[in-house]
N, C-alpha and C positions, 0 to 999 in steps of 0.2 A: 566529519556528515551527521551521527547523531550528538544535541546540544547538550543533551546530560550523558553521567555514566547511567540513568536509568532507561533515559530513552535510549542507546545504548541496547544494552540487555534485552529491550523488550521487543522492537528492531530485527534483532539476533535468533535471538527466543521463535518472533513471526518466519521469519526465514527459515529456520531447522525447520518449522511442523511442515512449512512448503514443500521442501527438500522432501521430508516424509511423504505429504500428499501425493508428490510426483513420483515417489515408487513404490506407492496404489495404482499410479497409469502403466509404467514400465513393468508391472507385477502386470497387472489387469495386459497388458502384449502382448508380455510374451508368455503367459497360459489361453492367447484367446478367448477371452472371455469373450462376450454379449458384448457386438458395439453398445447399447446402450446404456450399457457397463461401462467403459470405455468414453461414450460421450458425458455420462456423466460424472468421473473423476477427473477430465479435465478439465471441467466445467466450475468441477469443485476449486482446485491451483488456479484459474482464471480470476478466478475472486479471490482467494489469497490477495494471487499477488497485486490485481487491483487498488485492493486496498490498502497492500504494502507500499505502492505507489501510489494514491493520496496519500497514509500520510508522512514518507517520505517529501516530496510536495507539500504542505499545509508548513512541517517542517521550514521551509526551503526560502518561501515566500516570509514566514514571520524571522524566521534569523540570518534574512540575503535581502530579499528584495524592497521591504524595510528597513530600514540607516535603523539599524538600534543603536547610536548612537545620538539618535536627536530623538522626542517626544512623537510621533505618530499623526496627526492631524487627525480631528475625527473620520473627514473625506477620506484619506487612505489610509484608516484602520476600517472603515465601510468599505470598504474599496478593496483591500486586501480575507476580509468574511467574504463576498461576496465572491470573488473569482476561487475561493476554496471551498466554498459548498458549489457554485458550479463545475468544477473539476472531481468533488467526491460523485455526482449527481452522476454526468457521464463517465468514471468506474465504476456506474454499478449494472 
């Protein structure tokens, strides 16, 4: 899924940060924190997951939807960029 070692490290670090954010949600629930605090922590997790999803989708489009064995046409490149931008906006 990750296409370079550096990309793999970056995605794993991001996922580990999300795990830490989820631990905050669990602690808040265990400690019966105020609803607003729990909702805020959940929203932070959701935003982080959405960002991770956008990054993985971006890589998928660039490395699997566009043919890596052939130079994409300008139209294909533009369409891929438009799709990536739309997905990132949707996931925000």
